[in-house]
N, C-alpha and C positions, 0 to 999 in steps of 0.2 A: 409139751405140745408135739404131737405128731404132725409132720409135714405130709401133706397128701401129693400125689403125682401131679405134675403140671398138667393141666388139660388145655385143649384149644377150643375155640368157639367160632362159628361161622358168623359172618356179619348179620344174617337174619336171626341167629340165636341171640346176639348182642343187642340187636334192634327190639326184639322181643322182651328181653330182661329190661331194657331202658324203659320200655312203654310200661311194663307192670311196675316198676319202680315209680313213675310219674303217676299212674292211673290209680294206683291201690290206696293211696294217701298214707302210706307207711312211710317210716324214714328209710333211708337208703340201707341201714344196718339192718333193720327188720326184713326188708324186702331180699337183701342178699341171703339172709338166713333162710326165707322161704324158697327160695331159689337154689339153696346148696351151692352159693358162690360165696368168694371172698368179699367183704365189703369194700376193700381197695379197688379191685377189679370192677366191680359194679359202679363204684363212685367215678372212676377214670371213664368208663363208658359213657355215664351220664354227662359227665363233663365234655367229653368230646362230641356228643350228640347235640349239645348246646352250641359250641364252635360251629359244628357243621349246618346247623340252623342261622347262623350268623349272630348269636346271641352271646359269644364268648368274648374274653377281654381282647382288646385291639392288639394285632400282631400274632394272635394264635392260629395255628395252621389247621386247615381242615383235613379230614381223613385223605382226601383226593390229593392234597398238597403234600401230605406226609408220604403217600404212596410213590408219588412222582419223585419227590426228594430221594426216597430210598433207592428207586430205580436209577436215578442220575448219579447217585454215589457209588452203587455199585458198578456202573457203566464207567466212569472216571477211574476206579480202582482197576478195573480190567484192562482199560487203555493204557494206564501207567505201567502195568506189568508188560504189557505188549512192547510199549517204546523201550523199557529196560532190556527185553530180550533183543530187540533190533539193535540197540546200542552195543551190546555185547557181540552180536552177530558182526556187525560192522567193524568193530575194533579187531574182531578175530581175523575176518577176510584182510583188512588193510595189513595187519601183521603178517599174514600169509603171502601176499603180493609183493611185499618189499624184500 
């Protein structure tokens, strides 16, 4: 089996694919073949669209919540790195002044 290069899709492309999968009356597998997508990718998009509409399992995160979580995790990582730099600088200057 030959692996294809990883592709990226815009939100509009994903929404269009989900709409096709819903409206075509075909299985997700067949719709994915029609659209030249992997079944797994299309299935994830369909499931995420359900969550975004409020039809997902309890506790499932919407796309908006996932984006916010990613942003906050990135910010926390950056702040921790900055704090470590400041701790090292403070220790360096404390040692220099004594």
